[in-house]
C-alpha positions as CSV (number, residue, x, y, z in Angstrom):
1,X,6.5,-36.4,-20.7
2,X,2.9,-36.9,-19.4
3,X,1.0,-39.5,-17.7
4,X,-2.3,-41.1,-18.3
5,X,-4.7,-41.0,-15.2
6,X,-7.0,-43.9,-14.7
7,X,-7.3,-44.8,-11.3
8,X,-8.4,-43.0,-8.2
9,X,-5.9,-42.2,-5.5
10,X,-7.8,-42.7,-2.1
11,X,-5.2,-40.3,-0.6
12,X,-3.9,-37.8,-3.4
13,X,-2.3,-35.4,-1.1
14,X,0.1,-37.8,0.4
15,X,2.5,-37.6,-2.6
16,X,2.7,-33.9,-2.7
17,X,1.8,-32.2,0.5
18,X,1.2,-28.6,-1.2
19,X,-2.0,-29.9,-3.6
20,X,-5.0,-28.4,-2.2
21,X,-7.3,-31.8,-1.0
22,X,-10.1,-32.4,-3.6
23,X,-13.5,-32.7,-2.5
24,X,-15.6,-34.0,-5.3
25,X,-18.3,-36.4,-5.5
26,X,-17.3,-39.8,-5.1
27,X,-15.0,-42.1,-2.8
28,X,-12.5,-39.0,-2.7
29,X,-14.9,-36.5,-1.1
30,X,-14.3,-35.3,2.4
31,X,-17.4,-32.8,3.6
32,X,-15.2,-30.9,5.9
33,X,-13.2,-29.4,3.1
34,X,-16.0,-27.6,1.3
35,X,-18.2,-24.3,2.0
36,X,-21.7,-24.4,1.0
37,X,-21.7,-20.5,0.5
38,X,-19.6,-17.5,0.4
39,X,-19.0,-15.6,3.6
40,X,-22.1,-13.4,4.4
41,X,-20.6,-10.4,4.7
42,X,-17.4,-8.6,5.2
43,X,-16.0,-5.6,6.8
44,X,-14.8,-2.3,5.6
45,X,-11.4,-3.1,6.5
46,X,-11.0,-6.6,5.3
47,X,-12.3,-5.3,1.8
48,X,-9.7,-2.5,2.0
49,X,-7.1,-5.0,2.7
50,X,-8.4,-7.6,0.0
51,X,-8.7,-4.4,-2.5
52,X,-4.8,-3.6,-1.4
53,X,-3.7,-7.3,-2.2
54,X,-5.3,-7.2,-5.6
55,X,-3.3,-4.0,-6.5
56,X,-0.4,-5.4,-5.2
57,X,-0.6,-8.5,-7.0
58,X,-1.6,-6.7,-10.3
59,X,1.5,-4.4,-10.0
60,X,3.8,-7.8,-9.5
61,X,2.5,-9.8,-12.5
62,X,2.4,-6.5,-14.6
63,X,5.9,-5.7,-13.9
64,X,7.2,-9.5,-14.2
65,X,5.5,-9.6,-17.8
66,X,6.7,-6.4,-18.9
67,X,10.4,-7.0,-17.6
68,X,10.1,-10.6,-19.6
69,X,8.7,-9.0,-22.3
70,X,11.6,-6.3,-22.7
71,X,14.2,-9.2,-22.1
72,X,16.8,-10.3,-24.9
73,X,14.7,-13.5,-24.8
74,X,11.0,-12.8,-24.7
75,X,8.1,-15.1,-24.7
76,X,6.7,-16.8,-27.5
77,X,3.4,-14.8,-27.1
78,X,4.7,-11.6,-27.9
79,X,5.8,-12.4,-31.1
80,X,2.0,-12.9,-32.7
81,X,-0.4,-10.4,-33.2
82,X,-4.4,-10.8,-34.1
83,X,-5.5,-10.0,-37.1
84,X,-8.1,-7.6,-35.7
85,X,-9.4,-6.4,-32.4
86,X,-12.9,-5.3,-31.5
87,X,-15.3,-4.8,-28.5
88,X,-18.7,-5.9,-27.8
89,X,-21.0,-4.3,-25.3
90,X,-21.5,-6.3,-21.7
91,X,-25.3,-7.0,-21.1
92,X,-24.8,-7.2,-17.3
93,X,-23.2,-3.8,-16.8
94,X,-21.8,-0.6,-18.9
95,X,-18.6,-1.9,-19.9
96,X,-17.1,-3.2,-23.1
97,X,-15.7,-6.8,-23.8
98,X,-12.7,-6.9,-26.1
99,X,-12.3,-9.8,-28.3
100,X,-8.9,-10.7,-30.4
101,X,-9.8,-12.1,-33.6
102,X,-6.9,-14.9,-35.6
103,X,-8.0,-15.8,-38.6
104,X,-7.2,-18.7,-40.6
105,X,-4.6,-19.1,-43.4
106,X,-6.2,-17.9,-47.0
107,X,-9.5,-16.4,-44.8
108,X,-12.4,-15.8,-47.0
109,X,-15.4,-13.8,-45.7
110,X,-17.8,-15.8,-48.0
111,X,-16.8,-19.3,-46.4
112,X,-17.6,-20.6,-43.0
113,X,-15.4,-21.4,-40.3
114,X,-15.3,-23.4,-37.2
115,X,-14.8,-21.0,-34.2
116,X,-12.7,-21.6,-31.2
117,X,-13.3,-19.1,-28.1
118,X,-10.1,-18.7,-25.9
119,X,-10.1,-17.7,-22.5
120,X,-6.7,-16.4,-20.7
121,X,-5.9,-17.0,-17.2
122,X,-6.1,-14.4,-14.7
123,X,-6.8,-15.7,-11.2
124,X,-10.2,-14.2,-11.6
125,X,-8.4,-10.7,-10.9
126,X,-5.7,-10.0,-13.0
127,X,-6.4,-7.9,-15.7
128,X,-3.4,-7.5,-17.8
129,X,-3.1,-11.1,-19.2
130,X,-5.1,-10.8,-22.2
131,X,-2.9,-11.7,-25.2
132,X,-0.7,-13.8,-23.3
133,X,-1.9,-17.0,-25.0
134,X,-1.3,-15.4,-28.6
135,X,0.9,-17.9,-29.8
136,X,-1.6,-20.6,-28.7
137,X,-4.1,-18.8,-30.6
138,X,-2.1,-18.5,-33.8
139,X,-1.3,-22.2,-33.5
140,X,-4.6,-23.2,-33.2
141,X,-5.9,-21.5,-36.0
142,X,-3.3,-22.2,-38.4
143,X,-3.2,-26.1,-37.3
144,X,-7.1,-26.3,-37.4
145,X,-8.6,-23.7,-39.6
146,X,-10.7,-22.1,-37.1
147,X,-11.4,-18.7,-36.4
148,X,-9.8,-17.9,-32.8
149,X,-11.5,-15.4,-30.9
150,X,-9.6,-14.4,-27.9
151,X,-12.2,-13.1,-25.4
152,X,-11.8,-10.7,-22.4
153,X,-14.3,-10.8,-19.4
154,X,-14.8,-8.9,-16.3
155,X,-12.4,-9.5,-13.1
156,X,-12.9,-8.9,-9.7
157,X,-13.0,-7.4,-7.3
158,X,-14.5,-4.7,-9.2
159,X,-16.7,-7.0,-11.4
160,X,-17.1,-9.9,-9.1
161,X,-19.0,-13.2,-10.2
162,X,-21.0,-13.4,-12.0
163,X,-19.7,-10.6,-14.2
164,X,-17.2,-13.0,-15.9
165,X,-19.6,-16.0,-16.9
166,X,-22.0,-13.3,-18.5
167,X,-19.1,-11.8,-20.1
168,X,-18.7,-15.2,-21.9
169,X,-22.2,-15.8,-22.8
170,X,-22.5,-12.2,-24.6
171,X,-19.4,-13.3,-26.8
172,X,-21.0,-16.8,-27.4
173,X,-24.2,-14.9,-28.4
174,X,-22.1,-12.6,-30.7
175,X,-21.1,-15.8,-32.2
176,X,-24.4,-17.4,-32.5
177,X,-25.9,-14.2,-33.9
178,X,-23.3,-14.6,-36.7
179,X,-24.0,-11.0,-37.9
180,X,-20.7,-11.2,-40.4
181,X,-21.8,-15.0,-41.5
182,X,-18.8,-16.8,-41.8
183,X,-19.0,-18.6,-38.3
184,X,-19.9,-22.3,-38.4
185,X,-22.1,-22.0,-35.6
186,X,-22.9,-26.3,-35.8
187,X,-18.6,-26.2,-34.8
188,X,-18.4,-24.1,-31.8
189,X,-15.3,-24.9,-29.5
190,X,-14.2,-22.9,-26.1
191,X,-11.0,-23.5,-23.9
192,X,-8.9,-21.3,-21.6
193,X,-6.2,-21.6,-19.3
194,X,-6.5,-21.6,-15.4
195,X,-9.5,-19.3,-14.4
196,X,-10.3,-19.2,-18.1
197,X,-10.1,-23.3,-18.5
198,X,-12.7,-23.1,-15.4
199,X,-14.9,-20.4,-17.0
200,X,-14.8,-22.5,-20.4
201,X,-16.6,-25.3,-18.7
202,X,-18.7,-23.4,-16.5
203,X,-20.1,-21.8,-19.6
204,X,-21.7,-25.0,-20.3
205,X,-24.0,-24.4,-17.4
206,X,-26.1,-21.7,-19.1
207,X,-26.2,-23.0,-22.7
208,X,-28.4,-25.9,-24.1
209,X,-26.6,-28.9,-24.6
210,X,-24.6,-29.0,-27.7
211,X,-24.1,-25.6,-28.3
212,X,-20.4,-26.0,-27.6
213,X,-18.7,-29.0,-29.4
214,X,-15.7,-29.5,-27.2
215,X,-13.8,-28.1,-24.3
216,X,-10.1,-27.6,-23.8
217,X,-9.5,-26.8,-20.2
218,X,-5.4,-26.3,-19.3
219,X,-4.6,-26.3,-15.3
220,X,-7.9,-25.3,-14.1
221,X,-9.4,-24.6,-10.7
222,X,-12.5,-26.7,-10.7
223,X,-13.7,-26.2,-7.3
224,X,-14.0,-22.7,-5.7
225,X,-15.7,-24.2,-2.7
226,X,-12.7,-25.8,-1.4
227,X,-11.0,-24.7,1.9
228,X,-7.7,-24.5,1.6
229,X,-4.8,-25.8,3.4
230,X,-3.1,-24.0,6.3
231,X,0.1,-25.1,5.5
232,X,1.6,-24.7,1.9
233,X,5.3,-25.3,2.1
234,X,7.3,-23.1,-0.3
235,X,9.4,-26.1,-1.6
236,X,8.1,-28.7,-3.6
237,X,8.8,-32.1,-3.8
238,X,11.5,-31.4,-6.4
239,X,13.0,-28.3,-5.0
240,X,10.8,-26.1,-7.1
241,X,8.9,-22.8,-5.7
242,X,5.3,-23.1,-5.6
243,X,3.9,-20.3,-8.0
244,X,0.6,-20.3,-6.5
245,X,0.3,-21.1,-2.8
246,X,-2.9,-21.4,-1.0
247,X,-2.9,-17.6,0.3
248,X,-2.9,-16.5,-3.2
249,X,-5.4,-18.8,-4.3
250,X,-7.8,-17.5,-1.5
251,X,-7.2,-14.0,-2.6
252,X,-8.2,-14.6,-5.8
253,X,-11.3,-16.8,-4.8
254,X,-11.9,-13.6,-2.6
255,X,-11.7,-11.2,-4.7
256,X,-14.2,-12.7,-7.3
257,X,-16.9,-14.5,-5.3
258,X,-18.8,-11.7,-3.2
259,X,-20.4,-12.4,-0.1
260,X,-23.3,-14.3,0.2
261,X,-23.1,-16.2,-3.2
262,X,-24.5,-19.8,-3.7
263,X,-20.7,-21.9,-3.9
264,X,-22.9,-24.7,-5.6
265,X,-23.9,-22.5,-8.6
266,X,-22.9,-24.4,-11.7
267,X,-21.5,-21.4,-13.1
268,X,-18.9,-20.8,-10.4
269,X,-17.3,-24.1,-10.1
270,X,-16.9,-26.9,-13.0
271,X,-17.5,-29.6,-10.8
272,X,-21.1,-28.1,-10.0
273,X,-21.9,-28.0,-14.0
274,X,-24.1,-30.9,-14.6
275,X,-22.5,-33.8,-16.3
276,X,-25.6,-34.1,-18.8
277,X,-24.4,-30.3,-19.9
278,X,-20.6,-31.2,-20.7
279,X,-19.6,-31.5,-24.7
280,X,-19.0,-35.0,-25.6
281,X,-15.1,-34.3,-25.6
282,X,-13.0,-32.4,-23.3
283,X,-9.1,-32.2,-22.8
284,X,-7.8,-31.4,-19.2
285,X,-4.0,-30.8,-18.6
286,X,-2.7,-30.7,-15.3
287,X,0.7,-30.0,-14.2
288,X,2.4,-32.2,-11.6
289,X,3.8,-29.3,-9.6
290,X,0.9,-27.5,-9.1
291,X,-1.4,-26.6,-6.0
292,X,-4.2,-27.2,-8.6
293,X,-3.4,-30.3,-9.8
294,X,-5.3,-32.9,-7.6
295,X,-9.0,-31.5,-8.0
296,X,-8.6,-31.2,-11.7
297,X,-7.3,-35.0,-11.8
298,X,-10.4,-36.0,-9.9
299,X,-12.9,-34.0,-11.8
300,X,-11.8,-35.5,-14.7
301,X,-11.9,-39.1,-13.6
302,X,-15.5,-38.4,-12.5
303,X,-16.5,-37.1,-15.8
304,X,-14.8,-40.5,-17.1
305,X,-16.8,-42.6,-15.1
306,X,-19.7,-40.9,-16.4
307,X,-19.1,-41.3,-19.9
308,X,-17.6,-38.1,-21.1
309,X,-15.0,-38.6,-23.7
310,X,-11.9,-37.0,-21.5
311,X,-8.5,-36.9,-22.5
312,X,-6.4,-36.1,-19.1
313,X,-2.9,-35.4,-19.3
314,X,0.0,-34.5,-16.4
315,X,2.4,-32.5,-17.3
316,X,5.6,-34.3,-15.0
317,X,7.7,-31.8,-13.1
318,X,6.0,-28.7,-14.6
319,X,4.5,-25.7,-12.7
320,X,1.2,-23.9,-13.2
321,X,1.7,-21.3,-16.3
322,X,4.8,-22.6,-17.3
323,X,4.0,-22.4,-21.1
324,X,4.1,-18.5,-21.3
325,X,7.4,-18.7,-20.5
326,X,8.5,-22.1,-22.5
327,X,10.0,-22.2,-25.9
328,X,7.7,-24.8,-28.0
329,X,10.7,-25.9,-30.2
330,X,13.1,-26.4,-27.3
331,X,13.9,-30.1,-26.1
332,X,13.9,-28.9,-22.4
333,X,11.3,-30.4,-20.1
334,X,9.0,-27.2,-20.3
335,X,9.1,-27.1,-24.1
336,X,8.3,-30.5,-24.7
337,X,5.4,-30.1,-22.1
338,X,4.4,-27.0,-24.1
339,X,4.5,-28.7,-27.5
340,X,2.7,-31.6,-26.2
341,X,-0.1,-29.6,-24.3
342,X,-0.9,-27.3,-27.7
343,X,-0.5,-30.5,-29.7
344,X,-3.1,-31.9,-27.9
345,X,-5.3,-29.0,-28.0
346,X,-4.8,-29.5,-31.5
347,X,-5.7,-32.5,-31.9
348,X,-8.8,-32.5,-29.9
349,X,-10.0,-29.8,-31.9
350,X,-9.6,-31.3,-35.4
351,X,-11.3,-34.3,-34.1
352,X,-14.3,-32.0,-32.7
353,X,-14.2,-30.0,-35.8
354,X,-14.3,-33.1,-38.4
355,X,-17.2,-34.8,-36.5
356,X,-19.6,-32.4,-37.0
C-alpha cells in the first residue's frame, strides 16, 4: 500500500504535473520557485476579496462535514469524544485556546503519562476542523498509554502568523508547567495533519533541543515560500479530482501569512527549521495524489541525509485528507491506507515513549 522512498528524483514533477514543484536545499532546488518575503502590502480591495474567499471556503467545508456527519454512514471521528475539554489563555492576544483531552484506559491522576499533542488540519484558515481527528486521538491514547491533547490554534486571516505557533507554544508551556502533576514532561511528542503537520515540525524551532521526543507529520505543507503552478489540471493521473488545487493552497497561504513576513522564518515552514533542533524520530506520511506530496518527500529525504531517523511513507492512489472519510477496518484502498498510517503513528510513538 505504501512505498519506501529512498532516492532523490531529479525531476519530481514529471510524474505528476499537478504537484507543487519542491524547492529545498540540495540538488533538487530551483531558486526561481521561491519567495524570500511575503508581499509587502495588500490593497483594501484585495484584502476584502481574500476574506470573502476564506468565508466561502469555511462555509463550504463546514457544510460538507455537516452533511457527512448527518449521513447514514458518518465519518469515524464522529463516534468518539474526549474525556474532557478546557481552555487556556493565549499569551499573544485576548483569546482562549481550546484543548480536548483523551485519557488512556484506567487513567490514574497519581501516575505520570507520556503526552502527545495533536494538531488538526485547517489550511491555516478553516476554524471548524478541531475534533475531526477524534478517532485518531482515541487510538493513540488507547494504543500508547499517552494522554492525548488535541489542541486548537489561531487561524488566519483574523489571527495570522505567528498567532498559530504562539498558541502551540502556550499549549506546550502548559504541559511543561505540569500543574496537574500527571504529565511525564520527559516524554512529550507532537504531531498533526496537513497544516497541523507543518506546525508540529515548526514548533521545534522555538524550543530547546530535546523538549519534544518525536514528530508525526501527516500530509504536511513544508515550504510556504514556494511559488505555485500557474496551471493545475483538475484531473489527476488516475482520474481522481485534485482536492487541493494550487489556487486553494495560495489562498490558504495568503490568509495565514501577513504582508512583509520573512518567508525564511523557521516558525513558518518546516524546511527552515534547523535540522539540529528536529527530534531524533520523525514520521512523515505523504499521499500520492496530493499537491503537497513532492515537497514533503524532498524534505524527508533531506532530513534523512542529515542523520534524522525518518520514516517516510507514501500512500499510493490516495488524496489529501482521505482519512477523515475512510473506514479503518475496511479492506479498501482508503481503509488500508488509513490503518497503515495510524498504526505507523502508534509504532513511532511507542518507540519514542519506551526509549525515554
